C-alpha positions as CSV (number, residue, x, y, z in Angstrom):
1,M,109.4,105.3,118.8
2,P,108.1,101.9,120.1
3,T,110.4,98.9,120.3
4,R,109.3,95.6,118.7
5,R,108.3,94.3,122.1
6,E,106.3,97.4,122.9
7,A,104.6,97.4,119.5
8,L,103.6,93.7,120.0
9,A,102.3,94.4,123.5
10,A,100.2,97.3,122.2
11,S,98.5,95.0,119.7
12,A,97.6,92.5,122.3
13,A,94.0,93.6,122.8
14,L,91.2,95.4,121.0
15,T,90.9,98.6,122.9
16,G,87.3,99.6,122.1
17,G,88.5,103.2,121.7
18,A,85.3,104.2,119.9
19,L,83.3,104.2,123.1
20,L,83.4,107.0,125.6
21,P,84.5,106.4,129.2
22,A,81.9,105.2,131.6
23,A,80.1,107.8,133.7
24,A,79.2,107.6,137.4
25,A,77.1,104.7,138.7
26,A,73.3,105.0,138.3
27,T,70.1,102.9,138.3
28,A,69.6,99.5,136.7
29,V,68.3,99.1,133.2
30,P,64.9,97.4,132.6
31,R,65.2,94.4,130.2
32,V,63.2,94.1,127.1
33,A,62.6,91.3,124.6
34,P,65.9,90.4,122.8
35,G,66.3,92.2,119.5
36,R,63.0,94.0,119.8
37,A,62.7,97.8,120.0
38,T,60.6,99.5,122.7
39,F,59.9,103.2,123.0
40,A,59.9,105.0,126.4
41,S,57.0,107.3,126.8
42,G,57.2,111.0,126.1
43,Q,59.6,110.9,123.1
44,R,59.3,110.2,119.4
45,P,61.0,107.0,118.3
46,G,64.6,107.4,117.2
47,G,65.4,110.4,119.4
48,A,67.8,108.3,121.4
49,I,69.0,104.7,121.5
50,A,70.1,102.3,124.2
51,L,71.9,99.1,123.4
52,T,71.8,97.0,126.6
53,H,73.3,93.9,128.1
54,A,75.8,93.3,125.3
55,T,79.4,92.2,125.4
56,V,81.5,95.1,124.2
57,L,84.8,94.0,122.7
58,G,87.7,95.4,124.6
59,V,85.4,96.6,127.4
60,G,83.5,93.7,128.9
61,P,80.2,91.8,129.2
62,D,76.8,93.1,130.2
63,H,77.3,96.7,129.1
64,T,75.0,99.4,127.8
65,V,75.7,102.0,125.2
66,L,73.7,105.2,125.0
67,I,73.4,107.1,121.7
68,R,71.9,110.4,120.9
69,D,72.0,112.5,117.7
70,G,74.5,110.1,116.1
71,R,77.0,110.3,119.0
72,I,77.8,107.9,121.8
73,T,77.1,109.7,125.0
74,R,77.9,107.0,127.5
75,T,78.9,103.4,128.0
76,G,79.0,101.3,131.2
77,R,77.8,98.3,133.0
78,S,74.1,97.8,132.4
79,A,73.3,97.8,136.1
80,E,74.9,101.2,136.4
81,V,73.6,103.1,133.4
82,P,70.1,104.7,133.6
83,I,68.0,104.8,130.4
84,P,66.6,108.3,129.8
85,R,62.9,108.7,129.1
86,G,62.1,108.6,125.4
87,T,64.9,106.2,124.5
88,T,64.5,103.3,122.1
89,T,66.0,100.3,123.9
90,Y,67.3,97.1,122.3
91,D,68.1,94.2,124.6
92,L,71.3,92.6,123.1
93,T,71.8,89.9,125.6
94,G,74.1,87.3,124.1
95,K,75.3,89.7,121.4
96,Y,78.8,91.1,120.8
97,I,79.4,94.8,119.9
98,V,82.4,95.7,117.7
99,P,83.1,99.4,118.6
100,G,83.3,101.6,115.6
101,G,82.3,98.9,113.2
102,F,84.9,97.9,110.5
103,V,87.1,100.1,108.4
104,E,87.9,99.0,104.9
105,A,91.4,100.4,104.2
106,H,91.6,99.8,100.4
107,V,88.6,100.1,98.0
108,H,87.8,101.3,94.5
109,N,84.1,102.0,93.9
110,N,82.9,102.6,90.4
111,G,79.3,101.5,89.8
112,P,75.6,102.2,90.6
113,E,74.9,104.5,93.6
114,S,71.9,102.4,94.6
115,V,74.2,99.3,95.0
116,L,77.8,100.0,96.0
117,P,77.5,102.5,99.0
118,P,74.8,100.6,100.9
119,L,76.7,97.3,100.8
120,F,79.4,98.5,103.1
121,P,77.3,99.4,106.2
122,L,75.0,96.4,105.6
123,N,78.1,94.3,106.1
124,G,79.3,96.2,109.1
125,V,81.8,98.4,107.3
126,T,81.2,101.9,108.5
127,T,84.3,103.6,107.0
128,V,86.1,103.1,103.7
129,R,89.4,104.5,102.3
130,E,88.8,105.2,98.6
131,M,92.2,104.6,96.9
132,W,91.4,106.3,93.5
133,G,89.3,109.3,94.3
134,G,87.0,111.0,91.8
135,P,84.1,113.4,91.8
136,V,81.5,110.6,92.3
137,H,83.1,109.6,95.6
138,H,82.8,113.2,96.9
139,E,79.2,113.3,95.7
140,W,78.4,110.1,97.6
141,R,80.1,111.4,100.7
142,D,78.1,114.5,100.6
143,K,74.8,112.5,100.2
144,V,75.7,110.2,103.0
145,R,76.5,113.1,105.3
146,A,73.2,114.7,104.4
147,G,71.3,111.5,105.1
148,K,70.2,111.1,101.5
149,L,72.2,107.9,100.9
150,L,73.0,104.9,103.0
151,G,76.7,104.4,102.9
152,P,79.9,104.5,104.9
153,R,82.1,107.4,106.0
154,W,84.5,108.1,103.1
155,V,88.2,109.0,103.3
156,I,89.1,109.8,99.7
157,A,92.4,109.7,97.9
158,S,93.5,112.0,95.1
159,S,93.6,110.8,91.5
160,I,96.5,108.4,91.0
161,I,99.7,110.2,90.6
162,D,102.1,108.1,88.5
163,G,105.1,108.4,86.2
164,R,105.0,108.2,82.4
165,S,103.7,106.1,81.0
166,S,101.2,104.7,83.5
167,V,99.5,101.4,82.7
168,W,96.2,103.1,83.5
169,A,96.5,106.1,81.3
170,N,93.6,106.4,78.9
171,G,92.3,103.0,79.9
172,T,89.6,103.2,82.6
173,G,87.8,106.5,82.2
174,E,89.2,107.5,85.6
175,R,91.8,110.3,85.9
176,V,95.5,109.5,86.2
177,V,98.0,112.3,86.6
178,E,101.3,111.5,85.0
179,V,104.3,113.5,86.3
180,T,107.9,113.5,84.9
181,D,109.8,115.8,87.2
182,A,109.7,117.6,90.6
183,P,107.8,120.7,89.3
184,S,105.0,118.7,87.7
185,A,104.9,116.4,90.8
186,R,104.4,119.4,93.1
187,R,101.7,120.8,90.9
188,A,99.9,117.5,91.0
189,V,99.9,117.6,94.9
190,R,98.5,121.1,94.9
191,E,95.8,120.1,92.5
192,A,94.9,117.1,94.7
193,K,94.5,119.4,97.7
194,A,92.3,121.8,95.6
195,S,90.1,118.9,94.6
196,G,89.3,118.1,98.2
197,A,91.4,114.9,98.4
198,D,92.1,113.7,102.0
199,F,95.5,112.3,100.9
200,V,97.7,111.8,97.9
201,K,97.9,108.5,96.1
202,V,101.3,107.6,94.8
203,Y,101.9,104.9,92.2
204,S,104.4,102.4,90.7
205,R,106.1,104.3,87.9
206,L,107.1,107.4,89.7
207,T,110.8,108.4,89.5
208,P,112.6,108.9,92.8
209,E,112.9,112.7,92.0
210,A,109.1,113.0,91.4
211,Y,108.3,110.8,94.4
212,E,110.4,112.8,96.8
213,A,108.9,116.1,95.5
214,I,105.4,114.6,96.1
215,A,106.4,113.6,99.7
216,D,107.8,117.1,100.4
217,E,104.9,119.0,98.8
218,S,102.4,116.8,100.6
219,R,103.9,117.8,103.9
220,R,103.8,121.5,102.9
221,Q,100.1,121.1,102.0
222,G,99.2,119.3,105.2
223,L,98.4,116.0,103.4
224,R,99.7,112.5,103.8
225,H,100.7,110.3,100.9
226,A,100.0,106.6,100.5
227,G,99.8,103.9,97.9
228,H,102.3,101.8,95.9
229,C,106.0,102.0,96.5
230,P,107.5,103.0,93.1
231,D,109.5,100.3,91.3
232,T,112.7,102.4,91.3
233,L,112.5,103.5,94.9
234,P,113.7,101.3,97.9
235,I,110.9,100.7,100.4
236,A,113.1,102.0,103.3
237,R,113.4,105.3,101.4
238,A,109.7,105.6,101.0
239,S,109.1,104.8,104.7
240,D,111.7,107.4,105.7
241,A,109.9,109.9,103.5
242,G,106.8,109.5,105.6
243,Q,104.6,107.3,103.3
244,Q,101.6,106.5,105.5
245,S,100.9,103.1,104.1
246,I,102.2,100.7,101.5
247,E,99.5,98.8,99.5
248,H,99.9,95.2,98.4
249,L,102.8,92.8,98.8
250,H,104.5,93.1,95.4
251,A,107.2,95.6,96.5
252,L,107.8,93.9,99.8
253,L,108.4,90.6,98.2
254,L,111.1,92.1,95.9
255,A,112.7,94.1,98.7
256,T,113.3,91.0,100.8
257,S,115.5,89.2,98.3
258,A,119.2,88.9,99.0
259,R,119.7,89.9,95.4
260,E,117.5,93.0,95.4
261,S,119.7,95.0,93.1
262,E,119.5,92.2,90.5
263,I,115.8,91.8,91.0
264,R,115.3,95.6,90.5
265,R,117.2,95.5,87.3
266,A,115.0,92.6,86.1
267,M,111.9,94.7,87.0
268,A,113.3,97.6,85.0
269,K,113.4,95.4,82.0
270,V,109.7,94.6,82.2
271,R,107.9,96.3,79.3
272,I,104.3,96.9,78.6
273,D,103.4,97.2,75.0
274,P,101.6,100.5,74.6
275,T,99.9,99.2,71.4
276,L,97.9,96.7,73.3
277,G,94.2,97.5,73.0
278,T,93.0,98.0,76.6
279,S,94.5,98.7,80.0
280,F,93.6,95.2,81.1
281,E,95.5,93.7,78.1
282,R,98.5,95.8,79.1
283,Y,98.1,94.6,82.7
284,A,98.0,91.0,81.6
285,S,101.2,91.5,79.8
286,W,102.8,92.9,82.9
287,F,101.3,90.2,85.1
288,R,102.9,87.4,83.0
289,Q,106.3,89.0,83.0
290,V,106.5,90.0,86.7
291,H,105.8,86.6,88.1
292,A,109.1,85.4,86.8
293,V,110.8,88.2,88.7
294,E,108.8,87.5,91.9
295,W,109.8,83.8,91.6
296,Q,113.4,84.7,91.6
297,A,112.9,87.1,94.5
298,M,111.1,84.4,96.5
299,R,113.9,81.9,95.9
300,T,116.5,84.3,97.2
301,Y,114.5,85.4,100.3
302,D,116.8,86.8,103.0
303,V,115.6,86.6,106.6
304,G,118.2,89.1,107.9
305,R,117.4,91.7,105.2
306,T,113.7,91.2,105.9
307,R,113.9,91.7,109.6
308,A,116.0,94.9,109.2
309,L,113.5,96.3,106.7
310,F,110.4,95.4,108.7
311,D,111.9,96.8,111.9
312,R,112.5,100.1,110.0
313,L,108.9,100.2,108.9
314,A,107.8,99.6,112.5
315,V,109.9,102.3,113.9
316,N,108.8,104.8,111.2
317,G,105.1,103.9,111.8
318,T,104.6,102.9,108.2
319,R,101.5,100.8,107.8
320,V,101.1,97.9,105.3
321,V,97.8,97.0,103.7
322,P,98.5,93.4,102.3
323,T,95.2,93.2,100.3
324,L,95.4,89.4,100.5
325,T,92.0,89.2,98.9
326,V,93.2,90.4,95.5
327,H,96.4,88.4,95.7
328,H,94.4,85.3,96.5
329,S,92.0,85.9,93.6
330,L,94.8,86.4,91.1
331,E,97.2,83.7,92.4
332,R,94.8,81.0,93.6
333,T,92.4,81.0,90.8
334,D,91.6,77.3,91.5
335,Q,89.9,78.5,94.7
336,L,87.6,81.1,93.2
337,H,83.9,80.7,93.7
338,P,82.4,81.6,90.3
339,N,78.8,81.4,91.6
340,S,79.0,82.9,95.1
341,P,75.7,84.0,96.6
342,E,77.3,87.4,97.2
343,F,77.4,88.1,93.5
344,K,73.7,88.7,93.4
345,Y,74.3,92.1,95.1
346,L,76.2,93.4,92.0
347,P,74.8,93.9,88.5
348,D,75.4,91.2,85.9
349,W,77.2,93.7,83.7
350,M,79.9,94.0,86.4
351,T,80.3,90.3,87.4
352,D,80.0,89.0,83.8
353,Y,83.3,90.7,83.0
354,W,85.3,88.8,85.7
355,P,85.8,85.4,84.0
356,T,87.0,87.2,80.8
357,I,89.5,89.3,82.6
358,W,90.8,86.4,84.7
359,S,91.1,84.2,81.6
360,A,93.3,86.8,80.0
361,L,95.4,87.1,83.1
362,T,96.0,83.3,83.3
363,A,96.3,82.6,79.6
364,G,99.3,80.5,78.6
365,R,100.1,79.4,82.1
366,T,101.9,76.0,82.2
367,A,101.5,73.6,85.1
368,Q,104.9,74.7,86.3
369,D,103.8,78.4,86.1
370,T,100.7,77.6,88.2
371,A,102.7,75.7,90.8
372,R,105.2,78.6,91.1
373,I,102.4,81.2,91.4
374,H,100.8,79.1,94.2
375,Q,104.2,79.1,96.0
376,I,104.5,82.9,95.6
377,Y,101.1,83.3,97.2
378,E,102.1,81.1,100.2
379,H,105.3,83.2,100.5
380,R,103.1,86.4,100.7
381,L,101.3,84.9,103.7
382,R,104.7,84.3,105.4
383,L,105.6,87.9,104.7
384,V,102.4,89.0,106.4
385,A,103.3,86.9,109.5
386,E,106.8,88.4,109.6
387,L,105.4,91.9,109.3
388,H,103.2,91.2,112.3
389,R,106.1,89.7,114.3
390,A,108.1,92.9,113.6
391,G,105.4,95.1,115.0
392,V,104.4,96.6,111.6
393,Q,100.8,97.8,111.8
394,L,98.7,95.8,109.3
395,L,95.5,97.2,108.0
396,A,92.6,95.2,106.5
397,G,91.9,96.2,102.9
398,T,90.7,94.1,100.0
399,D,91.1,96.1,96.8
400,T,87.4,95.8,96.3
401,G,86.6,97.0,92.8
402,T,88.7,94.2,91.6
403,G,86.9,91.1,90.2
404,Y,85.5,88.6,92.6
405,A,85.4,91.1,95.5
406,V,81.9,92.3,96.5
407,P,81.8,95.6,98.6
408,G,81.5,94.9,102.3
409,F,81.4,91.1,101.9
410,S,85.0,91.0,100.8
411,L,86.3,92.5,104.1
412,H,85.2,89.4,105.9
413,H,87.2,87.3,103.4
414,E,90.2,89.5,104.1
415,L,90.0,88.9,107.8
416,E,89.9,85.2,107.3
417,L,93.0,85.4,105.1
418,L,94.9,87.4,107.7
419,A,94.0,84.8,110.2
420,K,95.3,82.1,107.8
421,A,98.5,84.0,107.6
422,G,99.0,83.4,111.3
423,L,97.7,86.6,113.0
424,P,96.0,86.1,116.3
425,T,92.3,86.8,116.0
426,R,92.5,89.9,118.3
427,D,95.1,91.4,116.0
428,V,93.0,90.5,112.9
429,L,90.2,92.5,114.5
430,R,92.5,95.4,115.3
431,A,93.5,95.5,111.6
432,A,89.9,96.4,110.7
433,T,89.0,98.6,113.7
434,T,91.3,100.6,116.0
435,A,94.4,100.5,113.8
436,P,92.9,102.1,110.7
437,A,90.7,104.4,112.9
438,R,93.8,105.8,114.6
439,M,95.7,106.2,111.3
440,L,92.8,108.1,109.8
441,G,92.2,110.1,113.0
442,L,88.5,109.1,113.1
443,P,86.5,110.6,116.0
444,T,85.9,108.2,118.8
445,D,82.3,109.3,119.7
446,R,80.6,108.8,116.4
447,A,77.8,106.1,116.7
448,D,79.2,103.4,114.5
449,L,78.8,99.9,115.9
450,L,78.6,96.4,114.6
451,V,76.5,93.8,116.6
452,L,77.3,90.1,116.1
453,D,75.5,87.0,117.1
454,A,78.7,85.2,118.1
455,D,82.1,86.2,119.6
456,P,84.6,87.0,116.7
457,R,87.5,86.6,119.1
458,T,86.9,82.8,119.3
459,D,86.5,82.4,115.5
460,I,87.1,85.2,112.9
461,R,84.3,83.7,110.8
462,H,81.8,85.0,113.3
463,T,82.2,88.5,111.8
464,R,79.8,87.3,109.2
465,R,77.1,86.5,111.8
466,I,75.7,90.0,111.8
467,D,72.7,90.8,114.0
468,S,72.5,94.6,113.4
469,V,74.5,97.7,112.5
470,L,74.6,101.2,113.8
471,V,75.9,103.7,111.3
472,A,76.2,107.4,112.2
473,G,73.5,106.8,114.7
474,R,71.0,105.0,112.4
475,Y,70.2,101.6,113.8
476,L,69.6,98.9,111.3
477,D,68.2,96.0,113.2
478,R,68.2,92.4,111.8
479,A,64.9,92.8,109.9
480,E,65.7,96.2,108.4
481,R,69.2,95.0,107.4
482,L,67.8,92.0,105.6
483,R,65.2,94.2,103.9
484,L,67.8,96.6,102.7
485,L,70.0,93.8,101.4
486,A,67.0,92.6,99.4
487,D,66.5,96.1,98.0
488,V,70.2,96.2,96.9
489,A,69.8,92.8,95.1
490,R,66.7,94.1,93.3
491,A,68.6,97.3,92.3
492,A,71.5,95.3,91.1
493,A,69.3,93.0,89.0
494,A,67.6,96.1,87.4
495,S,70.9,98.0,86.8
496,K,71.9,98.8,83.2
497,P,75.5,99.3,82.1
498,P,76.8,102.8,81.7
499,G,76.6,104.2,78.2
500,T,80.3,105.2,78.3
501,G,83.4,104.3,80.3
502,A,84.9,101.0,81.3
503,V,82.8,98.3,82.9
504,G,85.6,96.0,83.8
505,P,87.1,95.6,87.2
506,H,90.0,97.8,88.6
507,I,93.2,95.8,89.2
508,C,96.0,97.4,91.2
509,V,99.0,96.9,89.0
510,H,102.4,97.2,90.5
């Protein structure tokens, strides 16, 4: 396994692994007008694409990328790559290509098909990891593969597998599988595989017995498991059991206390009143109680314990998805933007719910409570920096589906928060590109690319300066991208709420 030094060295550059190796030298490429498509004679438009004279991150400046039938066939210096006849050529002089586009490692999609799937590629997100899988996500994936729907590549979790009683049971309209022992846990894993899930989603209230049965049965079934670290299970034990990724920073904050045993006993005393009317009311009850426990954990933070735990995660290859976006929205409510221009891309019946939910979550906070919660959030940023120093692989995920997070747009917020936590820009980019792509085993030749107007390595905010996107070989130039965004905004404005089921946001309770 890599040492800390080796792990840090490996994260020193964006590799650009989504591009094929350069082929032999050839003739020079003719230039065309920047950003304009031209069609070589003898071929119908769209048969093949050449992106020329761009800086490819991790590769170098003045490069050409050739694409045919949704696959990258060649990349190399523009002076050395010939353009085949019949190729549509785009001169990208002064532009920057992000190989593979961005991967969003933690999303929850529940809403109109005409709105949610397109927002990801239109923001440069070409792959998403759906963390609470259901039939609709498999339907969307099939439509995207068939070319009937503009959307990202989907990697889809099982239904949530949790202990009894789960805070989400009977509360959202989405399926939760509650297990109480090893046999029921194993059955849940087999059902997940039969449903077509790509991995198993574990959750907070699993018993150690049920969790370890899930981990073992997942291995037997050829699946990975990922999600929350259960409240009653030490993180090191979950890492040793092969958990692929740990979502959010709740469990990590508790595990880095010098008084972890006492903290865990306090967590065990947290109770959610089952008579409360909705899952969001139950969550608000949990939310108010757990911050007191997190405050005590933060005050007893132990540097030595933290380093030992994080080194273990690094050695085991356990990834962490901090989801700073959702932590920020819940813990720095004073910094929320209630009228962000991004909200026009979602229906009012979705966004109108957000202030109500957030008011319920923050009801009764005193000035002291608010000050402490702000300090807890700053401590989470320090934990992210320490994870990075230890060589733990961080992945960019936002918990989109939660309030105040708009699909696609929110990933750019997450990248900025990771930079604020102290990660070098190159490693922030890796967290949304090569790191999740390698974890998920994504093919390296699929024609997914993001083209930017400015270099994101000099300022992470430049990821928002999108010129164009290539998703599965379909090139969305600047004009088409803007047109499609306008179509999404119109679809959102015309969308009507579903007749049944919850319309409020998902919130990942720990």
